[in-house]
C-alpha positions in Angstrom: 3.4 -19.8 17.8 4.0 -23.3 16.9 5.5 -22.2 13.9 8.0 -19.9 16.1 8.8 -22.8 18.9 9.8 -24.9 16.1 12.1 -22.7 14.5 13.7 -22.4 18.1 11.9 -19.2 19.1 11.8 -18.6 22.7 8.5 -17.1 24.3 9.6 -13.8 25.6 11.4 -13.1 22.4 8.0 -12.7 20.6 5.9 -11.6 24.0 8.6 -8.1 25.2 7.0 -6.9 28.4 4.3 -9.9 28.3 2.5 -8.2 25.2 0.4 -9.8 22.8 2.3 -12.8 20.8 3.2 -11.5 17.6 2.2 -13.9 14.6 5.5 -15.0 12.4 6.3 -13.0 8.7 3.3 -13.2 6.4 6.2 -14.3 3.9 8.2 -17.6 4.9 11.2 -16.4 2.8 11.6 -13.5 5.5 14.3 -14.9 7.4 17.4 -13.9 8.8 19.4 -15.1 5.4 17.4 -12.4 3.4 20.3 -9.9 3.5 23.0 -9.3 1.5 26.2 -11.0 2.3 28.4 -8.0 3.7 25.9 -8.0 6.2 27.3 -11.5 7.6 30.9 -10.1 6.4 30.6 -7.2 8.4 29.6 -8.7 11.1 32.0 -11.3 11.6 34.6 -8.5 11.6 32.9 -6.9 14.2 33.0 -9.3 16.3 36.4 -10.6 15.3 37.3 -6.8 16.5 35.3 -7.0 19.8 33.3 -4.6 18.8 30.1 -6.6 17.7 27.8 -5.4 21.3 28.5 -1.6 21.0 25.5 0.1 21.0 24.7 1.3 17.8 22.0 3.8 16.8 20.7 3.8 12.4 18.2 5.6 11.1 15.7 4.5 8.3 14.4 7.0 5.8 14.6 8.0 2.2 15.8 11.3 0.4 12.8 12.1 -2.0 9.1 11.4 -2.5 8.0 9.1 -5.3 5.8 10.1 -8.6 6.7 13.4 -8.6 4.7 14.4 -5.6 5.4 16.2 -2.4 4.2 13.4 0.3 4.8 9.1 0.8 2.7 6.9 2.7 4.8 4.7 5.4 4.0 1.3 5.2 5.8 -2.3 6.0 5.9 -2.1 9.7 4.2 -4.8 10.8 6.1 -7.0 8.5 9.6 -5.7 10.8 8.4 -6.0 13.7 7.4 -10.0 13.3 10.6 -10.6 11.5 12.5 -9.2 14.6 10.1 -11.1 16.8 11.0 -14.1 15.4 14.9 -13.3 14.4 16.5 -16.9 14.8 19.3 -18.7 13.3 18.5 -22.1 12.3 21.6 -24.5 12.4 20.9 -25.0 8.4 21.3 -21.6 8.5 24.2 -21.3 10.1 25.8 -24.1 8.2 24.9 -22.4 4.7 26.6 -19.0 6.2 30.0 -21.4 7.2 30.0 -22.5 3.8 29.3 -19.2 2.1 32.5 -17.1 3.8 36.2 -17.7 3.9 37.3 -21.0 5.7 39.8 -18.6 7.8 36.5 -17.2 9.9 37.0 -18.3 13.3 34.2 -21.3 14.1 33.7 -19.2 17.1 31.6 -17.1 15.3 29.0 -19.1 14.5 28.6 -19.9 17.8 27.9 -16.3 18.8 25.3 -16.4 15.7 23.8 -19.3 17.2 22.8 -17.0 20.6 22.1 -13.9 18.7 18.1 -12.4 18.6 16.8 -9.0 18.8 16.2 -9.5 22.8 18.3 -6.5 22.9 17.4 -3.8 20.3 14.9 -1.2 20.1 12.7 -0.1 17.5 11.0 3.3 17.6 8.8 3.9 14.9 6.5 6.4 13.1 3.0 4.8 12.8 2.7 2.9 9.8 0.2 4.1 7.6 1.1 7.6 8.3 1.8 10.6 5.8 5.4 11.0 5.9 8.4 12.9 4.2 12.3 13.1 3.2 14.8 12.9 5.9 12.7 11.8 8.2 13.5 8.8 10.3 10.7 6.2 9.4 12.4 3.8 12.0 14.9 4.6 14.5 16.7 1.2 15.4 19.2 0.9 18.5 20.6 -2.3 19.9 24.2 -4.3 18.9 26.1 -3.1 15.9 26.1 -6.4 14.8 22.6 -7.6 15.1 21.2 -4.5 14.0 23.1 -4.4 10.4 21.9 -8.5 10.3 18.4 -6.3 10.0 19.0 -4.0 7.4 18.4 -5.3 4.2 15.4 -6.7 5.3 14.3 -3.8 6.7 14.7 -2.1 3.7 13.2 -4.6 1.8 10.1 -4.5 3.9 9.7 -1.1 3.7 10.6 0.0 0.2 8.0 -1.6 -1.9 5.3 -1.4 0.9 5.8 2.5 1.3 5.6 2.9 -2.9 2.7 0.6 -3.7 0.8 2.0 -0.5 1.6 6.1 -1.7 0.8 4.7 -5.7 -2.4 3.7 -4.4 -3.3 6.8 -2.2 -2.2 8.9 -5.3 -4.5 6.8 -7.4 -7.6 7.3 -4.5 -7.1 11.0 -4.7 -7.4 11.7 -8.8 -10.4 9.2 -8.4 -11.8 10.8 -5.6 -13.6 9.8 -2.5 -16.9 8.6 -3.8 -15.6 6.0 -6.6 -15.0 2.5 -5.7 -11.3 1.4 -6.1 -10.5 -2.2 -6.8 -7.3 -3.6 -7.1 -6.6 -6.3 -10.0 -3.0 -6.8 -10.5 -2.4 -10.3 -9.0 -1.9 -11.6 -12.5 1.0 -8.6 -13.6 2.9 -8.3 -10.4 6.0 -9.2 -9.9 5.7 -12.8 -8.4 3.4 -14.4 -5.8 4.9 -11.7 -2.7 4.6 -9.0 -5.0 0.8 -9.7 -5.6 0.4 -10.4 -2.2 2.1 -7.2 -0.4 0.8 -5.3 -3.4 -3.1 -5.8 -2.3 -2.4 -5.5 1.2 -0.8 -1.9 0.9 -2.9 -0.9 -2.0 -6.1 -1.7 0.7 -4.1 0.6 3.3 -3.8 3.3 0.6 -7.4 3.5 0.3 -8.7 1.2 -2.3 -11.8 -0.9 -1.2 -11.4 -4.7 -2.4 -9.1 -6.7 -4.5 -9.5 -9.4 -6.8 -6.8 -11.4 -4.5 -8.4 -14.4 -3.4 -5.3 -15.4 -1.4 -5.0 -11.7 0.1 -8.7 -11.7 0.8 -8.1 -14.3 3.0 -4.4 -13.1 5.0 -6.0 -9.9 5.4 -9.5 -9.9 5.3 -9.7 -7.7 2.1 -13.0 -7.5 0.5 -12.8 -9.7 -2.6 -14.5 -8.5 -5.8 -14.5 -10.0 -9.2 -16.6 -11.3 -12.1 -16.1 -13.1 -15.5 -13.5 -12.6 -18.2 -13.8 -12.3 -22.0 -13.3 -15.9 -22.4 -16.3 -16.8 -20.9 -18.2 -14.9 -22.9 -16.4 -16.5 -25.8 -17.2 -20.1 -24.9 -20.8 -19.9 -24.9 -22.3 -20.1 -28.5 -25.9 -19.9 -28.5 -28.4 -20.1 -25.4 -29.2 -23.2 -26.5 -26.3 -24.5 -24.6 -28.1 -23.8 -21.3 -29.9 -26.9 -19.6 -31.3 -26.0 -16.2 -33.0 -22.5 -17.2 -35.1 -22.6 -14.1 -34.6 -19.6 -11.5 -36.2 -19.0 -8.2 -37.7 -16.1 -7.3 -35.5 -13.6 -4.6 -38.4 -14.4 -1.6 -38.5 -18.0 -2.9 -42.3 -17.7 -3.8 -42.0 -19.2 -7.2 -39.8 -20.6 -9.6 -39.4 -19.0 -13.0 -39.3 -22.4 -15.2 -37.8 -20.8 -18.3 -35.7 -17.6 -17.5 -33.9 -18.0 -21.0 -37.6 -17.1 -22.8 -38.2 -14.4 -20.1 -34.2 -12.7 -20.6 -35.3 -13.3 -24.9 -38.9 -11.1 -23.8 -37.2 -8.4 -22.4 -34.9 -8.3 -25.1 -37.1 -8.0 -27.9 -39.3 -5.2 -25.6 -35.9 -3.3 -25.5 -35.7 -3.8 -29.4 -39.1 -2.4 -29.7 -39.0 0.6 -28.0 -38.8 4.0 -30.1 -35.7 5.1 -28.1 -33.9 2.3 -27.9 -34.0 0.4 -31.0 -32.1 3.0 -33.1 -29.6 2.1 -30.9 -29.1 -2.1 -31.6 -31.0 -4.5 -33.5 -29.6 -7.9 -33.3 -26.9 -8.3 -30.5 -24.2 -11.2 -30.2 -26.5 -14.7 -29.0 -23.7 -16.2 -27.9 -23.0 -13.4 -25.5 -26.7 -13.2 -24.2 -26.3 -16.9 -23.5 -23.4 -16.1 -21.4 -25.0 -13.4 -19.6 -28.5 -15.6 -19.1 -25.6 -18.5 -17.6 -23.9 -15.9 -15.2 -27.5 -14.6 -13.9 -28.5 -17.9 -13.0 -25.4 -18.7 -11.4 -25.1 -15.0 -9.6 -28.8 -13.7 -9.8 -27.9 -11.9 -6.7 -24.4 -10.1 -7.9 -24.8 -9.8 -11.4 -22.2 -7.9 -13.4 -21.2 -8.5 -16.8 -17.8 -7.7 -19.2 -19.4 -6.1 -21.6 -17.1 -5.4 -24.6 -16.1 -8.7 -26.2 -18.1 -8.2 -29.6 -19.7 -4.7 -29.3 -20.5 -2.5 -26.1 -23.6 -0.4 -26.7 -24.8 -2.7 -30.0 -24.5 -6.1 -28.0 -23.2 -6.3 -25.0 -25.3 -3.6 -22.8 -28.5 -4.3 -24.8 -27.7 -8.2 -23.8 -27.0 -7.2 -20.0 -30.1 -4.9 -19.6 -32.2 -7.7 -20.8 -30.9 -10.4 -18.0 -30.9 -7.6 -15.4 -34.8 -6.6 -16.3 -35.3 -10.3 -16.3 -33.9 -10.5 -12.7 -35.3 -7.6 -11.5 -39.0 -9.1 -12.5 -37.7 -12.2 -10.2 -37.3 -10.1 -7.5 -33.3 -9.6 -7.8 -31.0 -6.5 -8.5 -28.2 -6.7 -10.9 -25.2 -4.6 -9.8 -23.9 -3.5 -13.5 -21.5 -3.8 -16.1 -17.7 -3.5 -16.5 -15.7 -2.0 -19.8 -12.3 -3.2 -20.3 -11.5 -1.3 -23.7 -12.6 1.6 -26.1 -13.3 5.0 -25.2 -14.3 4.3 -21.8 -15.4 7.7 -21.3 -17.7 8.1 -24.4 -18.8 4.2 -23.6 -19.9 5.3 -19.9 -21.9 8.1 -20.8 -23.4 6.1 -23.5 -24.4 3.1 -20.9 -25.5 5.6 -18.5 -28.1 7.2 -20.8 -29.3 3.7 -21.9 -30.3 2.6 -18.1 -31.9 6.1 -17.5 -34.1 5.4 -20.3 -35.2 2.1 -19.4 -35.7 3.3 -16.2 -38.2 5.9 -17.4 -39.5 4.3 -20.5 -40.3 0.7 -18.4 -40.7 2.2 -15.1 -38.1 0.6 -13.2 -37.1 2.2 -10.1 -33.1 2.4 -9.6 -32.1 0.9 -13.2 -30.6 4.6 -14.1 -28.0 4.1 -11.2 -26.9 0.8 -12.5 -22.8 0.7 -11.4 -20.2 0.9 -14.2 -17.1 -0.1 -13.8 -13.9 0.5 -16.1 -10.7 -1.5 -16.3 -8.1 -1.6 -19.1 -4.6 -0.4 -18.2 -6.0 2.5 -16.0 -3.2 4.7 -14.5 -3.1 7.9 -12.3 -3.2 10.3 -15.8 -6.0 8.1 -17.3 -8.4 9.0 -14.7 -7.0 12.5 -14.3 -8.1 12.8 -17.9 -11.2 10.9 -17.6 -12.4 13.4 -15.1 -11.3 16.0 -17.4 -13.6 14.6 -20.5 -16.4 13.7 -18.3 -18.1 9.9 -17.3 -20.1 7.6 -15.7 -17.6 5.1 -14.1 -18.6 4.5 -10.6 -15.6 1.8 -10.0 -12.3 1.6 -11.3 -10.5 -1.9 -11.7 -6.9 -0.9 -11.4 -3.9 -4.0 -12.0 -0.3 -3.3 -13.9 0.4 0.4 -13.4 -0.8 0.3 -9.6 1.2 -3.2 -8.4 4.6 -3.1 -10.5 4.5 1.1 -9.6 5.4 1.4 -13.0 6.3 5.1 -12.8 8.4 4.5 -10.5 10.2 1.5 -9.9 11.8 2.0 -6.1 11.3 4.4 -3.2 15.2 4.6 -2.4 14.8 3.9 1.7 18.4 4.1 3.1 20.1 3.0 6.8 22.6 4.8 8.0 24.4 4.7 11.4 23.8 8.0 13.3 25.3 6.9 16.3 28.0 4.7 18.1 28.4 4.2 21.7 26.8 7.7 22.2 29.0 9.2 19.9 27.5 10.9 16.9 28.1 9.7 13.6 27.7 11.9 10.1 27.8 10.5 6.6 29.2 13.1 4.5 28.8 13.4 0.6 29.6 15.8 -2.7 25.9 15.6 -3.3 23.8 17.5 -0.1 20.9 15.3 -0.3 23.3 12.0 0.7 24.5 13.5 4.0 23.1 11.9 6.7 21.7 13.9 10.1 23.4 12.6 13.1 22.9 11.5 16.7 19.8 10.0 18.2 16.9 12.3 17.4 13.8 13.0 18.4 10.7 13.9 15.8 8.0 16.4 16.0 5.0 17.5 13.7 3.5 21.0 14.2 0.4 21.9 13.3 -1.0 25.2 12.3 -4.4 27.2 13.3 -6.6 25.3 10.3 -5.3 21.9 11.4 -2.9 21.4 9.0 0.4 20.2 9.4 3.2 23.0 9.1 6.5 21.3 9.6 8.4 18.0 10.5 11.4 19.2 13.2 14.0 16.9 14.0 15.6 17.7 17.1 18.6 15.7 19.4 17.3 13.1 22.1 18.0 15.6 25.4 16.6 18.8 23.6 13.3 19.9 25.3 10.4 19.1 22.8 8.0 21.7 21.6 5.4 23.5 23.3 2.2 24.4 22.1 1.7 28.3 21.7 5.9 28.5 21.8 7.9 30.1 19.4 10.5 27.9 17.9 13.1 28.3 15.3 12.8 25.5 12.5 15.9 25.3 10.2 16.5 23.6 6.9 19.4 20.9 8.0 21.7 22.2 5.0 20.4 25.6 3.9 21.6 28.5 5.9 18.9 30.8 4.3 16.2 28.8 4.8 15.0 29.1 8.2 11.6 30.2 9.6 9.7 30.8 13.4 7.0 28.6 14.0 4.5 29.1 16.9 2.5 25.4 17.0 -1.1 24.8 17.8 -0.8 21.1 18.3 2.6 19.2 18.8 3.0 15.2 18.0 5.3 13.2 18.1 6.0 10.7 15.4 8.7 8.4 16.7 6.9 5.7 19.4 8.2 2.5 20.8 7.2 -0.6 18.8 9.4 -2.9 19.8 11.5 -2.2 23.5 13.5 -5.1 23.5 14.8 -5.6 27.1 14.0 -2.5 28.5 10.7 -1.3 30.1 9.8 1.0 28.1 5.6 0.4 26.9 5.4 -1.0 23.5 2.9 0.4 21.1 0.2 -2.7 19.8 0.4 -3.5 16.6 -3.3 -2.4 14.6 -5.6 -4.1 12.6 -5.1 -3.3 8.8 -8.5 -1.7 8.5 -7.1 0.4 11.6 -4.0 1.6 9.5 -6.1 2.1 6.5 -8.4 4.4 8.2 -5.6 6.1 9.8 -3.9 6.4 6.1 -7.2 8.0 4.9 -7.4 10.7 7.8 -3.5 11.8 7.2 -4.1 12.4 3.9 -7.2 14.4 4.7 -5.4 16.7 7.2 -3.0 17.5 4.8 -2.9 21.0 2.6 -4.3 20.6 -0.8 -1.3 22.4 -2.1 1.1 19.7 -0.8 -1.1 16.9 -2.6 -2.1 18.3 -5.9 -0.8 16.8 -8.9 0.8 19.4 -10.7 3.1 21.3 -9.3 2.8 20.5 -5.4 3.9 22.6 -2.6 6.7 20.7 -1.0 6.7 20.2 2.4 8.9 21.4 5.3 11.5 19.4 6.9 13.4 20.9 9.3 15.7 20.6 12.5 16.0 22.5 15.6 18.8 25.8 15.7 21.2 23.4 18.4 20.6 20.1 15.9 22.2 22.8 12.9 24.5 24.2 14.8 25.5 20.7 15.6 25.4 19.1 12.5 27.6 21.5 10.9 30.3 21.4 13.5 30.5 17.4 13.1 30.6 18.4 9.1 33.7 20.4 9.3 35.0 18.1 12.1 34.7 15.4 10.1 35.4 16.3 6.3 39.4 16.2 5.6 40.9 19.8 5.1 42.4 20.2 1.6 46.2 21.0 1.0 47.0 23.3 -2.0 50.4 22.7 -3.3 
């Protein structure tokens, strides 16, 4: 709030209709200058022509689902609302715009810029975390055309990557399965700090359980997870380096004065095992020292990276020796992380090793020790591991997840659909790029089994679909594609998230955990054939019969008629 006041933002701008105060954008770079130059050149042209206050309606949507799938998760809405809640050009920003535009631009235009805010803008949106589909407006933005144009680039930027990476996370969750723990490890490979922070937030929204990103943990309350690197293991030379060898029992009743010796005793017991002795002989002592030191530092959350030297001949036995020593003192180790090699085979062998220890030494629960896998994992790798069979409990996924390696952009667009109550259409020789005109209401129709059947767009003044009443749903551009639907439930998709100066009730912005829960619930409601990885069934997006007729009337009316010579 203090930051908002410092920037000259009036309280009523950030508290429309006396709703709760909206905080500033997460990224301080999200300002009115986060836009393309042509937005300001158009704003000047609108102002010069006296059109700047004309009431316009824009739809924000996308044309094709990403990653070869048939669904997308909508994300980024909260940041858009934060942006407009604090939209106000400072004197420095106006001075920069003046220096960037031609000197012929009239000075009064900059006075106009000083006065603009989003108090007369209305935003209707599908709730964040929803499953969405091409052509259906994710957001409908209404307001003075010059002001709304100045929002366009920032909105598209804030929605595009957020929705893309949330969808990517949801797809990884779907392949991994509900029971697996998914950890986002992508900060170091993300496209800059904002790419890393955004990825952590939206991967959590899409179904991941935790992140390694400490800044994101603080900003968004996302659970943090992490262990140590290979550098930590290789930094030790021998157990002799450990000076403080004592460790207090978990219940505080006693102190083990030489934890290092206890670890070595257990390692010798493992070597002497009739079953385990044949798997390894002498383990790497520097690795043993590193694990012992880490166990002393974190006895209640000991998780070790076991592939620095050799997983089964050194890493796993060394880990087990430390874990068993901790068990003697009342602690329970977490497990291991595998970061290279044949993850399916190694996880199965490690599981057998753990189970043998539980059986031979009577250590309850040791066979269920957690196994985490990392190493450039992606959707295809997870699918392959499932087909091979594995014993991995959690996956740490980074590069392919946060960079959206399989597809770099979603392709969100922002199109004018109405001005001064006059519907507008954007035509193209490519029918997929033809916009759907006029201010619309959007509905999701559900069938008897509870699955969504179709999303339908209708003109704002058309009667909404009713439960139990048959409605004709038409493909927007293909005359032969049509179907009758008798919905068992009707959900209106667009809700008011920024009422501007109107008296409409504004929807609250829920906390991240609630959005995440909504996302998971929405995905569970989808029909399995829409969700499958191979040849998913396209979800149907339609328009009402009346809107279909109007689209084609406007199309013929606006398209130039050719003349043959």
